[in-house]
Every structure is written in C-alpha cells, then in structure tokens.
MMTF fields as JSON, N, C-alpha, C and O atoms, coordinates in Angstrom:
{
  "mmtfVersion": "1.0.0",
  "mmtfProducer": "UNKNOWN",
  "numBonds": 395,
  "numAtoms": 396,
  "numGroups": 99,
  "numChains": 1,
  "numModels": 1,
  "chainsPerModel": [1],
  "groupsPerChain": [99],
  "chainIdList": ["A"],
  "bondAtomList": [4, 2, 8, 6, 12, 10, 16, 14, 20, 18, 24, 22, 28, 26, 32, 30, 36, 34, 40, 38, 44, 42, 48, 46, 52, 50, 56, 54, 60, 58, 64, 62, 68, 66, 72, 70, 76, 74, 80, 78, 84, 82, 88, 86, 92, 90, 96, 94, 100, 98, 104, 102, 108, 106, 112, 110, 116, 114, 120, 118, 124, 122, 128, 126, 132, 130, 136, 134, 140, 138, 144, 142, 148, 146, 152, 150, 156, 154, 160, 158, 164, 162, 168, 166, 172, 170, 176, 174, 180, 178, 184, 182, 188, 186, 192, 190, 196, 194, 200, 198, 204, 202, 208, 206, 212, 210, 216, 214, 220, 218, 224, 222, 228, 226, 232, 230, 236, 234, 240, 238, 244, 242, 248, 246, 252, 250, 256, 254, 260, 258, 264, 262, 268, 266, 272, 270, 276, 274, 280, 278, 284, 282, 288, 286, 292, 290, 296, 294, 300, 298, 304, 302, 308, 306, 312, 310, 316, 314, 320, 318, 324, 322, 328, 326, 332, 330, 336, 334, 340, 338, 344, 342, 348, 346, 352, 350, 356, 354, 360, 358, 364, 362, 368, 366, 372, 370, 376, 374, 380, 378, 384, 382, 388, 386, 392, 390],
  "bondOrderList": [1, 1, 1, 1, 1, 1, 1, 1, 1, 1, 1, 1, 1, 1, 1, 1, 1, 1, 1, 1, 1, 1, 1, 1, 1, 1, 1, 1, 1, 1, 1, 1, 1, 1, 1, 1, 1, 1, 1, 1, 1, 1, 1, 1, 1, 1, 1, 1, 1, 1, 1, 1, 1, 1, 1, 1, 1, 1, 1, 1, 1, 1, 1, 1, 1, 1, 1, 1, 1, 1, 1, 1, 1, 1, 1, 1, 1, 1, 1, 1, 1, 1, 1, 1, 1, 1, 1, 1, 1, 1, 1, 1, 1, 1, 1, 1, 1, 1],
  "groupList": [{"groupName": "MET", "atomNameList": ["N", "CA", "C", "O"], "elementList": ["N", "C", "C", "O"], "formalChargeList": [0, 0, 0, 0], "bondAtomList": [1, 0, 2, 1, 3, 2], "bondOrderList": [1, 1, 2], "singleLetterCode": "M", "chemCompType": "L-PEPTIDE LINKING"}, {"groupName": "ASN", "atomNameList": ["N", "CA", "C", "O"], "elementList": ["N", "C", "C", "O"], "formalChargeList": [0, 0, 0, 0], "bondAtomList": [1, 0, 2, 1, 3, 2], "bondOrderList": [1, 1, 2], "singleLetterCode": "N", "chemCompType": "L-PEPTIDE LINKING"}, {"groupName": "GLY", "atomNameList": ["N", "CA", "C", "O"], "elementList": ["N", "C", "C", "O"], "formalChargeList": [0, 0, 0, 0], "bondAtomList": [1, 0, 2, 1, 3, 2], "bondOrderList": [1, 1, 2], "singleLetterCode": "G", "chemCompType": "PEPTIDE LINKING"}, {"groupName": "ARG", "atomNameList": ["N", "CA", "C", "O"], "elementList": ["N", "C", "C", "O"], "formalChargeList": [0, 0, 0, 0], "bondAtomList": [1, 0, 2, 1, 3, 2], "bondOrderList": [1, 1, 2], "singleLetterCode": "R", "chemCompType": "L-PEPTIDE LINKING"}, {"groupName": "LEU", "atomNameList": ["N", "CA", "C", "O"], "elementList": ["N", "C", "C", "O"], "formalChargeList": [0, 0, 0, 0], "bondAtomList": [1, 0, 2, 1, 3, 2], "bondOrderList": [1, 1, 2], "singleLetterCode": "L", "chemCompType": "L-PEPTIDE LINKING"}, {"groupName": "VAL", "atomNameList": ["N", "CA", "C", "O"], "elementList": ["N", "C", "C", "O"], "formalChargeList": [0, 0, 0, 0], "bondAtomList": [1, 0, 2, 1, 3, 2], "bondOrderList": [1, 1, 2], "singleLetterCode": "V", "chemCompType": "L-PEPTIDE LINKING"}, {"groupName": "ALA", "atomNameList": ["N", "CA", "C", "O"], "elementList": ["N", "C", "C", "O"], "formalChargeList": [0, 0, 0, 0], "bondAtomList": [1, 0, 2, 1, 3, 2], "bondOrderList": [1, 1, 2], "singleLetterCode": "A", "chemCompType": "L-PEPTIDE LINKING"}, {"groupName": "ILE", "atomNameList": ["N", "CA", "C", "O"], "elementList": ["N", "C", "C", "O"], "formalChargeList": [0, 0, 0, 0], "bondAtomList": [1, 0, 2, 1, 3, 2], "bondOrderList": [1, 1, 2], "singleLetterCode": "I", "chemCompType": "L-PEPTIDE LINKING"}, {"groupName": "LYS", "atomNameList": ["N", "CA", "C", "O"], "elementList": ["N", "C", "C", "O"], "formalChargeList": [0, 0, 0, 0], "bondAtomList": [1, 0, 2, 1, 3, 2], "bondOrderList": [1, 1, 2], "singleLetterCode": "K", "chemCompType": "L-PEPTIDE LINKING"}, {"groupName": "SER", "atomNameList": ["N", "CA", "C", "O"], "elementList": ["N", "C", "C", "O"], "formalChargeList": [0, 0, 0, 0], "bondAtomList": [1, 0, 2, 1, 3, 2], "bondOrderList": [1, 1, 2], "singleLetterCode": "S", "chemCompType": "L-PEPTIDE LINKING"}, {"groupName": "GLN", "atomNameList": ["N", "CA", "C", "O"], "elementList": ["N", "C", "C", "O"], "formalChargeList": [0, 0, 0, 0], "bondAtomList": [1, 0, 2, 1, 3, 2], "bondOrderList": [1, 1, 2], "singleLetterCode": "Q", "chemCompType": "L-PEPTIDE LINKING"}, {"groupName": "GLU", "atomNameList": ["N", "CA", "C", "O"], "elementList": ["N", "C", "C", "O"], "formalChargeList": [0, 0, 0, 0], "bondAtomList": [1, 0, 2, 1, 3, 2], "bondOrderList": [1, 1, 2], "singleLetterCode": "E", "chemCompType": "L-PEPTIDE LINKING"}, {"groupName": "HIS", "atomNameList": ["N", "CA", "C", "O"], "elementList": ["N", "C", "C", "O"], "formalChargeList": [0, 0, 0, 0], "bondAtomList": [1, 0, 2, 1, 3, 2], "bondOrderList": [1, 1, 2], "singleLetterCode": "H", "chemCompType": "L-PEPTIDE LINKING"}, {"groupName": "TRP", "atomNameList": ["N", "CA", "C", "O"], "elementList": ["N", "C", "C", "O"], "formalChargeList": [0, 0, 0, 0], "bondAtomList": [1, 0, 2, 1, 3, 2], "bondOrderList": [1, 1, 2], "singleLetterCode": "W", "chemCompType": "L-PEPTIDE LINKING"}, {"groupName": "THR", "atomNameList": ["N", "CA", "C", "O"], "elementList": ["N", "C", "C", "O"], "formalChargeList": [0, 0, 0, 0], "bondAtomList": [1, 0, 2, 1, 3, 2], "bondOrderList": [1, 1, 2], "singleLetterCode": "T", "chemCompType": "L-PEPTIDE LINKING"}, {"groupName": "TYR", "atomNameList": ["N", "CA", "C", "O"], "elementList": ["N", "C", "C", "O"], "formalChargeList": [0, 0, 0, 0], "bondAtomList": [1, 0, 2, 1, 3, 2], "bondOrderList": [1, 1, 2], "singleLetterCode": "Y", "chemCompType": "L-PEPTIDE LINKING"}, {"groupName": "ASP", "atomNameList": ["N", "CA", "C", "O"], "elementList": ["N", "C", "C", "O"], "formalChargeList": [0, 0, 0, 0], "bondAtomList": [1, 0, 2, 1, 3, 2], "bondOrderList": [1, 1, 2], "singleLetterCode": "D", "chemCompType": "L-PEPTIDE LINKING"}, {"groupName": "CYS", "atomNameList": ["N", "CA", "C", "O"], "elementList": ["N", "C", "C", "O"], "formalChargeList": [0, 0, 0, 0], "bondAtomList": [1, 0, 2, 1, 3, 2], "bondOrderList": [1, 1, 2], "singleLetterCode": "C", "chemCompType": "L-PEPTIDE LINKING"}, {"groupName": "PHE", "atomNameList": ["N", "CA", "C", "O"], "elementList": ["N", "C", "C", "O"], "formalChargeList": [0, 0, 0, 0], "bondAtomList": [1, 0, 2, 1, 3, 2], "bondOrderList": [1, 1, 2], "singleLetterCode": "F", "chemCompType": "L-PEPTIDE LINKING"}, {"groupName": "PRO", "atomNameList": ["N", "CA", "C", "O"], "elementList": ["N", "C", "C", "O"], "formalChargeList": [0, 0, 0, 0], "bondAtomList": [1, 0, 2, 1, 3, 2], "bondOrderList": [1, 1, 2], "singleLetterCode": "P", "chemCompType": "L-PEPTIDE LINKING"}],
  "groupTypeList": [0, 1, 2, 3, 4, 5, 5, 2, 6, 1, 7, 3, 3, 4, 3, 8, 5, 4, 2, 4, 9, 10, 11, 3, 4, 6, 11, 9, 6, 2, 4, 12, 13, 14, 15, 5, 2, 9, 5, 11, 3, 2, 11, 3, 1, 5, 9, 5, 16, 1, 7, 17, 3, 18, 6, 9, 6, 4, 2, 5, 16, 5, 19, 11, 4, 18, 14, 19, 4, 9, 9, 19, 9, 16, 6, 19, 9, 1, 19, 5, 2, 3, 2, 19, 3, 9, 12, 14, 1, 2, 14, 3, 10, 4, 3, 8, 6, 4, 3],
  "groupIdList": [1, 2, 3, 4, 5, 6, 7, 8, 9, 10, 11, 12, 13, 14, 15, 16, 17, 18, 19, 20, 21, 22, 23, 24, 25, 26, 27, 28, 29, 30, 31, 32, 33, 34, 35, 36, 37, 38, 39, 40, 41, 42, 43, 44, 45, 46, 47, 48, 49, 50, 51, 52, 53, 54, 55, 56, 57, 58, 59, 60, 61, 62, 63, 64, 65, 66, 67, 68, 69, 70, 71, 72, 73, 74, 75, 76, 77, 78, 79, 80, 81, 82, 83, 84, 85, 86, 87, 88, 89, 90, 91, 92, 93, 94, 95, 96, 97, 98, 99],
  "secStructList": [7, 7, 2, 2, 2, 2, 2, 2, 2, 2, 2, 2, 2, 2, 2, 2, 2, 6, 6, 7, 7, 1, 2, 2, 2, 2, 2, 2, 2, 6, 7, 7, 6, 6, 6, 2, 2, 2, 2, 2, 6, 6, 7, 1, 7, 7, 7, 2, 2, 2, 2, 2, 2, 2, 2, 2, 2, 2, 6, 1, 7, 2, 2, 2, 2, 2, 7, 7, 7, 1, 1, 4, 4, 4, 1, 7, 1, 1, 7, 1, 1, 7, 1, 1, 1, 7, 7, 6, 6, 2, 2, 2, 2, 2, 2, 6, 6, 7, 7],
  "xCoordList": [32.739, 32.754, 32.023, 32.334, 30.657, 29.853, 30.434, 30.504, 30.82, 31.512, 30.511, 30.825, 29.077, 28.051, 27.862, 27.839, 27.753, 27.916, 28.704, 28.486, 30.047, 31.293, 31.026, 30.747, 31.064, 30.698, 29.876, 30.212, 28.63, 27.358, 27.728, 27.581, 28.189, 28.679, 29.724, 29.624, 30.65, 31.537, 31.12, 31.717, 30.186, 29.829, 28.615, 28.645, 27.696, 27.134, 27.616, 26.997, 28.738, 29.504, 30.294, 30.117, 30.94, 31.686, 30.74, 30.822, 29.629, 28.419, 28.328, 28.658, 27.972, 27.582, 28.795, 28.587, 29.765, 31.253, 30.715, 30.352, 30.823, 30.539, 29.23, 29.034, 28.282, 27.29, 26.337, 25.399, 26.688, 25.458, 24.286, 24.267, 23.33, 21.969, 22.426, 23.574, 21.35, 21.293, 21.104, 21.731, 20.248, 19.872, 21.064, 21.3, 21.728, 22.629, 24.285, 25.314, 24.153, 25.4, 24.847, 25.629, 23.448, 22.792, 23.339, 23.849, 23.174, 23.095, 24.406, 24.618, 25.682, 26.776, 27.301, 28.08, 26.664, 27.518, 26.927, 27.448, 25.249, 24.849, 23.808, 23.327, 23.566, 22.672, 21.425, 21.264, 20.185, 19.163, 19.143, 19.594, 18.307, 18.263, 18.138, 18.615, 17.502, 17.146, 17.679, 17.501, 18.669, 20.025, 20.755, 21.665, 21.073, 22.362, 21.602, 22.133, 20.358, 19.786, 19.912, 20.059, 19.902, 20.01, 21.343, 21.657, 22.282, 23.49, 24.154, 25.328, 23.553, 24.065, 23.613, 24.352, 22.231, 21.807, 22.499, 21.673, 23.481, 24.255, 23.09, 23.036, 21.831, 20.897, 21.49, 20.969, 22.336, 22.599, 24.116, 25.143, 24.099, 25.85, 26.284, 25.974, 27.021, 27.324, 28.404, 29.56, 27.786, 29.056, 30.475, 30.661, 31.769, 32.669, 32.373, 32.795, 31.767, 31.77, 30.624, 30.65, 29.803, 28.968, 29.998, 30.022, 30.608, 31.683, 32.719, 33.357, 32.918, 33.988, 33.291, 33.971, 32.15, 31.232, 31.213, 31.782, 30.442, 30.808, 32.011, 32.045, 32.896, 34.484, 34.545, 34.85, 34.072, 34.748, 33.56, 33.823, 32.413, 31.53, 31.898, 31.817, 32.397, 32.876, 34.165, 34.383, 35.13, 36.544, 37.177, 38.098, 37.309, 38.165, 38.563, 38.038, 39.826, 40.247, 39.036, 38.373, 38.841, 38.521, 38.565, 37.666, 40.215, 40.058, 39.301, 38.994, 39.227, 38.922, 37.368, 37.107, 36.575, 35.184, 35.144, 34.136, 36.15, 36.447, 36.6, 36.097, 37.377, 38.148, 37.119, 36.629, 37.073, 36.061, 36.565, 37.729, 35.616, 35.927, 36.028, 35.239, 37.372, 37.593, 36.481, 36.325, 35.794, 34.724, 33.766, 34.269, 33.093, 32.023, 32.559, 32.155, 33.993, 34.298, 35.178, 35.413, 35.63, 36.491, 35.755, 36.505, 34.28, 33.548, 33.597, 33.487, 33.829, 33.83, 32.664, 31.799, 32.305, 30.952, 30.673, 29.474, 31.341, 30.994, 31.214, 32.294, 30.095, 30.237, 30.936, 31.013, 31.717, 32.351, 31.184, 30.341, 31.318, 30.204, 28.948, 28.88, 28.043, 26.549, 25.995, 26.449, 24.932, 24.259, 24.734, 25.789, 24.093, 25.073, 25.878, 25.783, 26.956, 28.1, 28.919, 29.915, 28.394, 29.377, 30.521, 31.169, 30.998, 32.479, 33.67, 33.755, 34.382, 35.204, 36.658, 37.177, 36.93, 38.321, 37.759, 38.192, 36.723, 35.945, 37.025, 37.071, 37.751, 38.635, 39.845, 40.243, 40.218, 41.141, 40.54, 40.947, 38.979, 38.084, 37.81, 37.475, 37.712, 37.266, 38.509, 38.343, 39.928, 40.59, 40.879, 40.847, 41.08, 41.504, 40.275, 40.51, 39.118, 38.095, 38.563, 38.843, 38.728, 38.912, 40.453, 41.017, 40.987, 42.229, 42.114, 43.078],
  "yCoordList": [21.419, 22.104, 21.586, 20.688, 22.672, 22.115, 22.829, 24.032, 21.735, 22.533, 23.214, 24.158, 22.645, 23.48, 24.859, 25.912, 24.789, 26.309, 26.956, 28.094, 26.442, 27.56, 27.473, 28.571, 27.058, 27.196, 28.455, 29.35, 28.172, 29.019, 30.511, 31.505, 30.392, 31.731, 32.871, 34.024, 31.785, 32.34, 32.701, 33.586, 32.003, 32.248, 33.681, 34.676, 33.56, 34.464, 36.141, 37.143, 36.087, 37.085, 37.381, 38.587, 36.948, 37.195, 38.108, 39.206, 36.885, 38.265, 38.938, 39.721, 39.77, 40.485, 41.978, 43.134, 41.382, 42.108, 42.766, 43.908, 41.7, 42.324, 42.783, 43.135, 42.681, 43.669, 43.204, 43.793, 41.523, 41.074, 40.554, 40.247, 40.426, 39.351, 38.178, 37.949, 37.106, 35.672, 35.431, 34.476, 36.096, 36.125, 36.226, 35.563, 37.153, 37.342, 36.528, 36.583, 35.993, 35.117, 33.828, 33.056, 33.418, 32.207, 32.556, 31.749, 33.398, 33.447, 33.531, 33.271, 33.954, 34.029, 32.518, 32.064, 31.734, 30.243, 29.057, 27.952, 29.708, 28.731, 27.722, 26.691, 28.221, 27.877, 28.376, 29.474, 27.769, 28.599, 28.918, 28.349, 30.44, 31.166, 30.911, 31.519, 30.018, 29.043, 28.124, 27.86, 27.552, 26.907, 27.419, 26.76, 28.645, 29.523, 29.867, 29.852, 30.126, 30.459, 29.46, 29.566, 28.492, 26.787, 26.606, 26.161, 27.116, 26.815, 27.837, 27.694, 28.853, 30.032, 29.666, 29.929, 28.943, 28.679, 27.373, 26.596, 26.818, 25.27, 24.4, 23.58, 24.482, 23.28, 22.314, 21.227, 22.721, 21.819, 21.093, 21.752, 19.86, 19.591, 19.674, 18.736, 20.613, 20.959, 20.621, 20.768, 20.035, 19.36, 19.91, 21.103, 18.947, 19.832, 20.787, 21.942, 20.298, 21.326, 22.454, 23.498, 22.3, 23.404, 24.587, 25.81, 23.925, 24.942, 25.521, 26.472, 25.126, 25.444, 26.476, 27.43, 26.286, 27.563, 28.709, 29.764, 28.459, 29.354, 30.4, 31.569, 29.574, 30.421, 31.386, 32.579, 30.338, 31.41, 32.645, 33.78, 32.247, 33.472, 34.501, 35.652, 34.116, 34.91, 35.541, 36.563, 35.33, 35.607, 35.39, 36.208, 34.288, 33.619, 32.0, 31.266, 31.716, 30.466, 29.85, 30.484, 28.211, 27.249, 27.334, 27.465, 27.218, 27.13, 28.656, 28.555, 29.543, 30.554, 30.184, 30.485, 29.609, 29.048, 28.152, 27.858, 27.754, 26.392, 26.984, 26.488, 28.184, 28.836, 29.87, 30.981, 28.947, 29.639, 30.936, 31.253, 31.548, 33.202, 32.546, 31.719, 33.123, 33.527, 34.189, 33.872, 35.208, 36.304, 36.933, 37.403, 36.996, 38.333, 39.177, 39.494, 40.245, 41.051, 40.949, 41.88, 39.477, 39.457, 39.46, 39.136, 39.749, 40.041, 41.606, 42.439, 41.71, 43.375, 43.742, 42.867, 45.008, 45.62, 46.443, 46.352, 47.3, 47.6, 47.054, 46.865, 46.853, 46.177, 46.831, 48.052, 46.06, 46.966, 46.864, 45.972, 47.823, 48.042, 48.23, 47.975, 48.759, 48.445, 47.8, 48.017, 46.903, 46.344, 45.626, 45.222, 44.971, 43.974, 44.795, 46.005, 43.843, 44.059, 45.82, 46.278, 46.277, 47.362, 47.392, 48.426, 45.998, 46.315, 46.107, 45.059, 46.806, 46.792, 46.318, 46.674, 45.47, 44.435, 44.184, 44.627, 43.415, 42.729, 41.879, 42.113, 41.036, 40.115, 41.135, 40.796, 41.934, 43.299, 43.517, 43.088, 44.529, 44.918, 43.851, 44.498, 42.789, 41.521, 40.961, 40.513, 41.076, 41.021, 42.114, 41.913, 42.938, 44.198, 44.69, 45.516, 44.109, 44.044, 43.428, 43.812, 42.285, 40.933, 41.08, 40.197, 42.109, 42.13, 42.748, 42.793],
  "zCoordList": [64.707, 63.929, 62.647, 61.864, 62.69, 61.489, 60.142, 59.893, 59.371, 57.772, 56.912, 56.187, 57.007, 56.09, 56.775, 56.138, 57.867, 58.603, 58.397, 57.981, 58.626, 58.296, 56.034, 55.552, 55.674, 54.324, 53.743, 52.968, 54.438, 54.594, 54.891, 54.181, 55.997, 56.512, 55.372, 54.952, 55.239, 54.525, 52.829, 52.215, 52.303, 51.181, 51.504, 50.781, 52.584, 52.789, 53.08, 52.723, 53.737, 54.341, 52.848, 52.675, 51.898, 50.497, 49.572, 49.022, 49.711, 48.927, 49.291, 48.4, 50.472, 51.223, 50.871, 50.501, 51.136, 51.033, 49.44, 49.156, 48.699, 47.374, 46.717, 45.554, 47.88, 46.867, 46.26, 45.724, 46.374, 45.723, 46.292, 47.484, 45.583, 46.349, 46.168, 45.786, 46.492, 46.217, 45.169, 44.711, 44.363, 42.918, 41.987, 40.977, 42.519, 41.249, 41.733, 41.06, 42.732, 42.987, 42.554, 42.001, 42.738, 41.951, 40.309, 39.532, 40.169, 38.431, 38.009, 36.825, 38.987, 38.381, 38.358, 37.519, 39.565, 39.947, 39.009, 38.858, 38.172, 37.55, 38.416, 37.947, 39.752, 40.526, 40.685, 40.153, 41.432, 41.885, 42.904, 43.898, 42.756, 44.227, 45.425, 46.383, 45.407, 46.514, 47.421, 48.611, 46.149, 47.175, 47.281, 47.784, 47.042, 47.58, 49.218, 50.329, 48.871, 50.744, 51.373, 52.591, 50.913, 51.552, 52.077, 53.181, 50.892, 51.579, 52.186, 52.528, 52.364, 53.379, 54.625, 55.575, 54.898, 56.213, 56.292, 56.772, 56.086, 56.264, 56.314, 57.23, 55.172, 55.465, 54.103, 53.854, 53.493, 52.27, 52.319, 52.478, 52.183, 51.936, 50.816, 50.081, 50.304, 48.819, 48.474, 48.87, 47.501, 46.399, 46.163, 46.404, 45.594, 45.36, 43.915, 43.862, 43.01, 41.765, 42.109, 41.457, 42.934, 43.549, 44.473, 44.337, 45.2, 45.83, 45.04, 45.491, 44.091, 43.483, 42.257, 41.877, 41.761, 41.401, 42.238, 41.958, 43.444, 44.412, 44.589, 44.972, 44.191, 45.008, 43.687, 43.687, 42.221, 41.196, 41.052, 40.655, 41.398, 41.289, 41.929, 41.5, 43.17, 44.636, 44.097, 44.748, 43.14, 42.832, 43.681, 43.676, 45.012, 45.893, 45.487, 44.649, 46.524, 46.047, 46.913, 47.734, 46.501, 47.655, 48.84, 49.67, 48.988, 50.609, 51.765, 52.953, 51.145, 51.455, 52.161, 53.326, 51.408, 52.171, 53.194, 53.838, 53.331, 54.321, 55.597, 56.606, 55.598, 56.75, 57.7, 57.499, 58.762, 60.114, 60.586, 60.827, 60.666, 61.461, 62.742, 63.2, 63.423, 64.548, 65.701, 66.881, 64.896, 65.855, 64.951, 63.93, 65.024, 64.204, 63.798, 62.678, 64.496, 64.318, 62.917, 62.148, 62.783, 61.689, 60.505, 59.585, 60.0, 58.953, 58.944, 59.844, 57.413, 57.106, 57.607, 57.581, 58.161, 58.185, 57.064, 56.8, 56.201, 55.098, 53.71, 53.151, 53.291, 51.916, 51.154, 51.291, 50.016, 48.989, 47.886, 47.793, 47.201, 45.516, 46.622, 47.824, 45.718, 45.377, 44.358, 43.234, 44.525, 43.203, 42.783, 43.272, 41.411, 40.326, 39.914, 39.705, 39.767, 38.74, 39.218, 38.659, 39.987, 40.318, 40.735, 40.894, 41.017, 41.717, 40.847, 40.207, 40.789, 39.508, 40.388, 41.446, 39.479, 40.556, 41.817, 42.88, 41.657, 42.773, 43.729, 44.937, 43.205, 43.762, 44.485, 45.6, 44.076, 44.941, 45.954, 47.034, 45.778, 47.0, 47.831, 48.823, 48.136, 48.561, 49.495, 50.63, 48.747, 49.313, 50.263, 51.477, 49.894, 50.919, 52.076, 52.959, 51.91, 52.907, 53.725, 54.861, 53.222, 54.809, 55.271, 55.918, 54.931, 55.839, 57.048, 57.813]
}
C-alpha cells in the first residue's frame, strides 16, 4: 500500500464531497493550491503538521485520511454542497455522505 496515494485520494474525495476547489481547500488549510494538487496525486510526502491542517480544513479526524477505500464504490457519487462555503454543517453532511 502506498500511503501517499491513500492520503491523497482521501483528501481529494473529501474535498469533492464538500464541493471545495483545490484553491479553497488550500486557503482553509493555510497551504498553496499547487501543493494540494501534488498531495492529491501522491507526489508529496506530507508532514504531520500538514495532515492535521488538511483534516481540520476538511472537518474530519486525522485517521480518516489514512483509511484506504476498499473500492471506488465507497466514494460518494454526489457531492454535498456547491461552491465555496455553501456547506452548512459540513462535517455532519460529510459523515452522512460517507455512510
């Protein structure tokens, strides 16, 4: 298992569920948008500090970023919310979408 790919895939999946662009996620996490893209592609070995930033910006606990998807069908097909900051109670909606 490639940990970078798992973390990157989870960040991308959660970002899309929340309807966030890479730019908006980067802004929320205090990171550069090009860094977000390279993390999502598994090109970066992400520091613990940045993993915590991603988890906080996505409204999830850190372990959720390390949980491998068992199949593509595990990823939600319909994103929750549209556009920046349109997700009210984002964490609740995210958890509901991931069930």
